[in-house]
C-alpha positions in Angstrom: 94.7 112.8 84.8 91.4 110.7 85.0 93.1 108.0 83.1 95.8 107.9 85.4 93.6 107.7 88.3 91.7 104.9 86.8 94.8 103.1 86.2 95.8 103.4 89.9 92.5 102.3 91.0 93.1 99.0 89.0 96.4 98.3 90.7 96.7 94.8 92.2 97.6 96.4 95.5 94.7 97.3 97.6 96.7 100.0 99.4 97.2 101.9 96.2 93.5 101.9 95.7 92.8 102.8 99.2 95.3 105.9 99.0 93.8 107.0 95.8 90.2 106.9 97.1 90.8 108.4 100.4 93.7 111.0 99.6 92.8 112.0 96.0 89.1 111.4 95.6 88.3 112.3 99.1 86.1 109.3 99.9 84.8 108.9 103.5 86.9 106.5 105.5 83.8 105.1 107.3 82.0 103.9 104.4 81.3 100.1 104.0 83.3 100.1 100.8 86.3 101.9 102.5 86.2 99.7 105.5 86.1 96.5 103.2 89.0 98.0 101.2 91.1 98.5 104.5 90.5 94.9 105.4 91.9 93.9 102.0 95.0 96.0 102.8 95.2 94.1 106.2 95.1 90.8 104.3 97.4 91.8 101.4 100.8 90.0 100.6 102.4 93.5 101.1 101.2 93.7 104.8 102.2 90.1 105.3 105.8 91.0 104.3 105.5 94.1 106.8 104.4 91.9 109.5 107.6 90.0 109.5 109.1 93.1 111.3 106.1 93.2 113.7 106.2 89.5 114.7 109.8 88.6 114.7 111.3 88.8 118.3 114.6 90.3 117.0 112.7 93.3 115.3 109.8 94.2 117.9 111.6 94.8 121.0 114.4 97.1 122.4 116.7 98.3 119.9 115.5 95.9 117.3 112.4 98.1 117.0 114.3 100.5 115.2 116.5 98.2 112.9 116.8 100.0 109.6 114.5 99.4 107.8 112.8 96.0 109.1 112.2 96.9 112.6 108.7 97.1 114.0 108.9 100.9 114.2 109.3 101.3 110.3 106.9 98.5 109.7 104.1 100.3 111.6 104.9 103.5 110.0 104.3 101.8 106.6 101.1 100.4 107.9 100.0 103.9 109.1 100.6 105.2 105.6 98.9 102.7 103.4 95.4 102.3 104.9 95.8 99.6 107.5 92.6 99.3 109.4 92.6 101.4 112.7 92.2 100.1 116.3 93.6 96.7 115.5 94.1 95.0 119.0 96.8 92.7 117.6 99.0 95.7 117.3 98.6 96.5 121.1 101.9 94.6 122.2 103.8 96.7 119.5 102.2 100.0 120.6 103.5 99.2 124.1 106.9 98.1 123.1 107.5 101.5 121.0 106.0 103.6 123.9 108.3 101.8 126.4 111.2 102.1 124.2 110.8 105.8 123.2 109.8 107.0 126.7 112.6 105.2 128.6 114.6 107.0 131.4 117.4 108.0 129.1 115.0 110.5 127.3 114.4 112.1 130.6 118.0 112.5 131.8 119.9 115.5 130.2 123.3 116.7 130.8 125.2 120.0 130.0 128.3 119.5 127.7 130.5 121.3 125.4 132.1 119.0 122.9 130.9 116.1 120.7 133.3 113.5 122.3 131.7 114.4 125.6 128.3 114.2 124.5 128.9 110.3 123.7 130.3 109.6 127.0 127.0 109.7 128.9 123.5 108.0 128.7 120.8 110.6 128.3 120.0 113.8 126.1 123.1 116.1 125.9 122.3 119.9 126.0 124.9 122.1 124.1 124.5 125.9 123.7 121.1 125.5 125.3 119.7 123.2 122.7 118.9 119.6 123.3 120.7 117.3 120.8 117.9 114.8 120.3 116.7 112.6 117.4 113.1 113.7 117.7 112.1 112.1 114.6 111.9 108.8 116.6 109.4 110.2 119.1 107.6 112.4 116.5 107.0 109.3 114.1 106.0 107.1 116.9 103.2 109.9 118.0 102.1 110.0 114.2 102.0 106.2 113.8 99.8 105.5 116.8 97.4 108.4 116.3 97.2 107.4 112.5 96.6 103.7 113.5 94.0 104.6 116.0 95.8 103.2 118.9 95.3 105.7 121.7 97.3 105.9 124.9 97.6 108.4 127.6 101.5 108.1 127.3 101.1 109.9 123.9 100.8 113.0 126.0 104.3 112.3 127.4 105.7 112.0 123.7 104.2 115.4 123.0 105.7 116.8 126.3 109.1 115.5 125.3 109.0 117.0 121.8 107.9 120.4 123.2 110.9 120.2 125.8 113.4 119.4 123.2 112.2 122.1 120.4 114.9 124.5 119.4 114.6 128.2 119.4 114.1 128.4 115.7 111.1 125.8 115.9 112.5 122.5 114.9 114.8 119.6 116.3 118.4 118.5 115.7 120.4 115.7 117.1 123.8 117.3 115.7 126.3 117.1 118.4 128.6 119.8 117.1 128.5 122.7 119.9 128.1 125.3 117.1 125.1 123.8 115.3 122.5 126.2 115.7 119.9 125.5 113.0 117.3 122.8 113.1 117.4 119.6 110.7 115.0 118.8 108.1 115.2 115.2 108.7 114.7 115.6 112.4 112.0 118.2 112.2 109.6 116.7 109.5 108.3 113.8 111.5 107.7 115.8 114.8 105.8 118.3 112.8 103.7 115.6 111.3 103.0 113.9 114.8 102.3 117.1 116.6 99.9 118.6 114.0 97.9 115.3 113.9 97.8 115.3 117.8 96.7 118.9 117.7 93.9 118.2 115.0 92.6 115.3 117.2 93.0 116.9 120.6 92.7 120.5 120.0 95.7 121.0 122.0 97.0 124.5 121.5 100.5 124.0 122.5 101.0 121.2 120.0 99.4 123.3 117.3 101.7 126.2 118.0 104.7 123.9 118.1 103.8 122.5 114.6 103.2 126.0 113.3 106.8 126.9 114.4 108.2 123.6 112.8 106.5 124.2 109.6 108.3 127.7 109.3 111.7 125.7 109.2 110.6 124.4 105.9 108.7 127.2 104.5 111.3 130.0 105.1 113.5 127.7 103.0 111.1 127.1 100.2 111.1 123.2 101.3 114.5 122.7 99.7 116.6 126.0 99.3 119.1 127.7 101.5 118.1 131.0 103.1 119.7 133.9 101.8 121.4 132.4 98.9 118.4 130.3 97.6 120.8 127.5 96.6 119.8 123.9 96.9 120.5 122.5 100.4 121.2 118.8 99.3 120.9 117.2 95.8 118.8 114.2 97.3 116.2 116.7 98.5 115.1 117.0 95.0 114.9 113.4 93.9 111.7 111.5 94.6 111.8 108.3 97.0 109.4 105.9 98.6 109.5 105.2 101.5 111.6 108.1 103.0 111.9 106.4 106.5 113.6 109.3 108.5 114.9 110.9 105.3 113.6 114.1 103.3 112.7 115.1 99.7 110.4 117.7 98.2 107.6 115.1 98.0 107.8 114.4 101.7 107.9 118.1 102.6 105.1 118.8 100.4 102.9 115.8 101.7 103.4 117.0 105.3 102.4 120.6 104.2 99.3 119.2 102.8 98.5 117.1 105.8 99.1 120.1 108.3 97.3 122.8 106.4 100.3 124.8 105.1 100.3 123.7 101.4 99.0 127.0 100.1 101.5 129.0 101.6 103.2 130.8 98.7 106.5 129.5 99.7 105.5 126.0 98.5 105.4 127.2 95.0 108.8 126.3 93.7 108.6 123.0 95.3 105.3 122.2 93.8 106.5 123.5 90.3 109.5 121.2 90.6 107.3 118.2 91.6 105.0 118.9 88.5 108.1 119.1 86.2 108.9 115.6 87.1 105.7 114.1 85.7 106.1 111.3 83.2 104.5 111.5 79.9 102.2 108.6 80.9 101.0 110.8 83.6 102.6 109.4 86.7 105.8 110.2 88.8 109.0 107.9 89.1 110.9 107.0 92.3 114.0 108.4 91.3 116.2 106.8 94.1 115.8 104.6 97.0 117.0 104.3 100.5 116.1 100.6 100.9 117.3 97.2 99.3 114.9 94.3 99.5 115.8 91.3 101.6 114.0 88.3 103.2 116.8 88.3 105.8 117.5 90.9 108.4 120.2 93.2 107.0 121.1 96.8 107.3 119.2 99.2 105.3 117.1 96.2 104.0 113.2 96.3 103.8 111.0 93.1 103.5 108.9 95.0 100.8 109.7 95.9 97.5 108.3 99.2 97.0 108.6 99.3 93.2 112.3 99.9 92.7 113.7 103.0 91.1 113.6 104.3 87.5 113.5 107.8 86.2 111.4 106.8 83.2 108.7 104.5 84.9 105.9 105.3 87.2 106.0 104.3 90.8 102.6 103.9 92.1 103.5 105.0 95.6 105.2 108.0 94.5 102.4 108.9 92.1 99.6 108.6 94.7 101.5 110.8 97.0 102.0 113.4 94.3 98.5 113.3 93.3 97.5 113.9 97.0 99.9 116.9 97.3 98.5 118.6 93.9 94.9 117.9 94.9 95.4 119.6 98.2 97.3 122.5 96.5 94.5 123.0 94.0 96.7 122.0 91.1 95.1 118.6 90.1 
């Protein structure tokens, strides 16, 4: 494993080196060496590609913010994950655009309805069978992004309030507009869990901490990828490794958030950890088995400006590998 870590530290991408040193080796983030490395991340070719989404007027305001996957919302999520320096004042306009968009009036207007068709006939948040049908991954991701990038704002409290208001009885969230849908969605719950937990860690807010604990149970009681009761696989794509995930889900994403939020040592993570370890390649790394993006310099649906290493079942992907090492380190398996 030390050979693998040494190889990753020699990566030409400073973000890979930062992720290894910060998340696997546990180096302090405020040391001069780590601050210098974060500045290298900021000035790297990869970040210059991501900044196309941040700087393009078509992608940094209104609905363009959420353009899959080149909008500023997704670019900021990547910056937050790869060691971009915190408190960068040049990102303040995007912070404001994100908060303005995800806290607009429609997210405070709600209405009762009893059918999927009727749910789409009004602006606002439909409520069906007492459950708010809301894609909470959007507000949850924004909360995590801005906290991770060191961009505090009093309006983050409003994101938390909305997430708590929309939380389902089982502890998660779902935007499914079928009236009979009664279970939370993995995809809509993981990012709110991540954001609320980080908010609780920073602020000590007990309500956010309790909401995060309830959300974690959505995954833990299903062992991160299995159906309750039968133990069958929920979806095949949950067991394939990807990077980035955007709003999607796989076992590595689930384990990564369990590690970040303090739940990785729950015995119900064992099966997913075993499965992750079984995917290790002979050279020590882990592959990106599938991808949710295509690479394009033009604005296009499901395109990313960045090539995150492509896919191969036999070749190490550095991004997947650094996250796998972080998970195993936190689980005491490294």
